[in-house]
C-alpha positions in Angstrom: 0.0 -0.1 0.0 1.5 3.3 -1.0 2.0 6.0 1.6 -0.1 9.1 1.7 2.8 11.3 0.5 3.0 9.0 -2.6 -0.9 9.4 -3.3 -0.5 13.2 -3.0 2.5 12.9 -5.4 0.5 10.9 -8.0 -2.5 13.2 -7.7 -0.4 16.2 -8.2 1.9 14.7 -11.0 -0.8 13.1 -13.1 -2.2 16.5 -14.5 1.1 17.7 -15.3 1.5 15.3 -18.1 -1.0 17.5 -20.1 1.7 20.0 -20.3 4.1 17.5 -21.8 1.5 16.2 -24.1 0.5 19.9 -25.4 4.3 20.4 -26.5 3.9 17.5 -29.0 0.1 17.8 -29.8 -0.3 18.1 -33.6 -3.5 20.1 -33.3 -1.3 23.1 -32.2 0.9 23.1 -35.0 2.9 25.0 -36.2 4.6 26.0 -33.0 7.9 27.4 -32.7 10.8 25.7 -30.7 10.6 28.4 -28.2 6.8 27.8 -27.6 7.3 24.1 -27.4 10.1 24.7 -24.7 7.6 26.6 -22.5 5.4 23.6 -22.1 8.5 21.3 -21.2 9.9 23.8 -18.7 6.4 24.4 -17.2 6.2 20.5 -16.8 9.8 20.3 -15.3 9.2 23.0 -12.7 5.8 21.4 -11.9 7.4 17.8 -11.5 10.2 19.3 -9.4 7.8 21.1 -7.0 5.6 17.8 -6.8 8.7 15.6 -6.0 9.7 18.2 -3.3 6.4 18.2 -1.7 6.6 14.3 -1.8 9.8 14.3 -0.1 8.6 16.6 2.7 5.2 14.9 3.1 7.0 11.4 3.2 9.1 12.3 6.0 6.4 13.9 8.0 4.3 10.6 7.3 7.3 8.5 8.5 7.2 10.4 11.9 3.6 10.2 12.3 3.7 6.4 11.8 6.3 5.5 14.0 4.9 7.9 16.9 4.5 6.0 20.2 3.3 8.2 22.8 3.0 5.5 25.4 6.8 5.1 25.6 8.1 8.2 27.6 12.0 7.1 26.7 11.2 6.6 22.9 9.0 9.9 22.9 12.1 12.1 24.0 14.3 10.7 21.3 11.4 11.0 18.8 10.6 14.6 19.5 14.1 15.5 19.1 14.5 13.6 15.9 11.2 15.1 14.5 12.2 18.6 15.2 15.6 18.2 13.6 13.9 16.5 10.3 11.5 19.5 10.2 14.4 22.1 10.5 16.2 20.2 7.8 13.1 20.2 5.7 12.7 24.0 5.9 16.1 24.1 3.9 15.6 21.3 1.8 15.2 22.0 -2.0 15.2 19.4 -4.8 17.9 20.0 -7.3 16.6 18.6 -10.7 20.1 18.4 -12.2 20.9 15.9 -9.1 19.7 12.7 -10.4 20.5 10.4 -7.4 20.4 11.3 -3.7 19.8 9.4 -0.4 16.3 10.6 0.1 15.6 9.2 -3.4 17.0 5.8 -2.2 14.9 5.7 0.8 11.8 6.9 -1.1 12.2 4.4 -3.8 12.3 1.6 -1.2 9.4 2.9 0.8 7.1 3.4 -2.2 8.6 1.1 -4.7 4.9 -0.1 -5.9 3.4 3.0 -6.7 6.3 4.3 -9.0 6.5 1.0 -10.8 
């Protein structure tokens, strides 16, 4: 079963394909190269934004799943780790040129089924 973050990503990413399809739509011909590139650039920006939101939502979902308020020792460590993760997420930006990051390895294992 996919994570809530993956479901949100799929919901956000599916309409973006419309931009990519518009770039090659024969009904819109003739289009200049620059006009076609506008569609591709908009799609890329939207995909990067959706992926960035996915990573952030996935980490938040992870902490929601592992929460155990009944164990005070765990709660202390959990609170520190979650606050550090939330602080790191405020500085986290997906670089579209960076093809392979640690978070993508983690994500691909966690939500493998939804992306394949």
